[in-house]
C-alpha positions in Angstrom: 11.1 -3.3 16.0 7.7 -2.2 14.8 6.0 -4.7 12.5 5.7 -2.1 9.8 9.5 -1.5 9.9 10.1 -5.2 10.0 7.9 -5.7 6.8 9.8 -2.8 5.1 13.3 -4.4 5.9 12.1 -7.6 4.2 11.0 -5.5 1.3 14.0 -3.3 0.9 16.9 -5.6 2.4 19.7 -3.3 1.3 18.6 -0.4 3.5 19.3 0.2 7.0 16.6 0.4 9.9 17.3 3.9 10.7 16.7 5.0 7.1 13.5 2.8 6.8 12.2 4.2 10.2 12.9 7.7 9.2 11.5 7.3 5.7 8.3 5.8 7.2 7.8 8.6 9.7 8.2 11.3 6.8 5.7 9.5 4.6 2.8 9.3 6.9 3.2 12.4 9.2 -0.5 12.4 10.2 -0.6 8.6 10.8 -3.6 8.2 8.4 -2.5 4.8 7.3 -2.6 3.4 10.8 -6.4 3.5 10.4 -6.2 1.0 7.4 -8.0 3.2 5.1 -7.1 1.1 2.0 -8.4 -2.4 1.2 -8.2 -4.6 -1.7 -9.8 -7.7 -3.3 -8.9 -10.0 -6.1 -11.6 -10.6 -8.7 -12.0 -12.6 -11.8 -8.9 -12.8 -14.1 -6.6 -11.8 -11.3 -7.9 -8.2 -11.4 -7.2 -6.3 -8.2 -9.7 -3.8 -6.9 -8.3 -1.2 -4.4 -10.7 0.8 -2.3 -10.1 3.7 -0.1 -12.8 4.0 2.9 -14.9 1.5 1.0 -15.0 3.4 -2.3 -13.3 1.7 -5.3 -10.5 4.0 -6.5 -8.6 1.9 -8.9 -8.5 -1.4 -10.6 -5.2 -3.2 -11.5 -5.0 -5.7 -14.5 -2.3 -7.9 -16.1 1.2 -7.2 -15.2 0.3 -4.3 -12.7 -1.9 -6.7 -10.7 0.9 -9.3 -10.6 3.4 -6.9 -9.5 1.0 -5.6 -6.7 0.3 -9.0 -5.5 3.9 -10.0 -5.2 4.7 -6.8 -3.3 1.7 -7.1 -0.9 2.1 -10.8 -0.2 3.4 -11.2 3.4 2.8 -7.6 4.3 0.3 -6.3 6.9 -0.6 -3.1 8.7 1.1 0.1 7.7 3.5 -1.4 5.2 0.5 -2.9 3.2 -1.3 0.5 3.5 1.8 2.2 2.1 2.0 -0.3 -0.9 -1.7 0.3 -1.7 -1.3 4.1 -1.4 1.7 4.2 -3.7 -0.2 2.0 -6.3 -3.3 4.3 -6.2 -1.2 7.5 -6.5 -2.6 10.9 -6.1 -6.2 9.9 -6.7 -7.8 12.7 -4.5 -7.5 15.4 -7.1 -10.8 15.4 -8.9 -10.9 11.9 -10.4 -12.2 10.0 -7.4 -15.7 8.1 -7.9 -18.6 9.5 -5.9 
């Protein structure tokens, strides 16, 4: 079982492996998340800074930062990239920083 699917089974224990594998292949059809384009770091006061290709795209504070850190703890690879992609949302529509 690929590591990304194994991480997702830990994150979503009530779903079967086929559903998770199929969902993962439909989410990242172009395999962009394999390149690990998202990174994050934790700053002062538990703020979480998420970057895409080294450019900061969002800052999480308070409850959002806590939820993010709970979700991403123990994840690596594509599963972690997917969590960061979902948290950032659809940021590439005119509001990204240059």
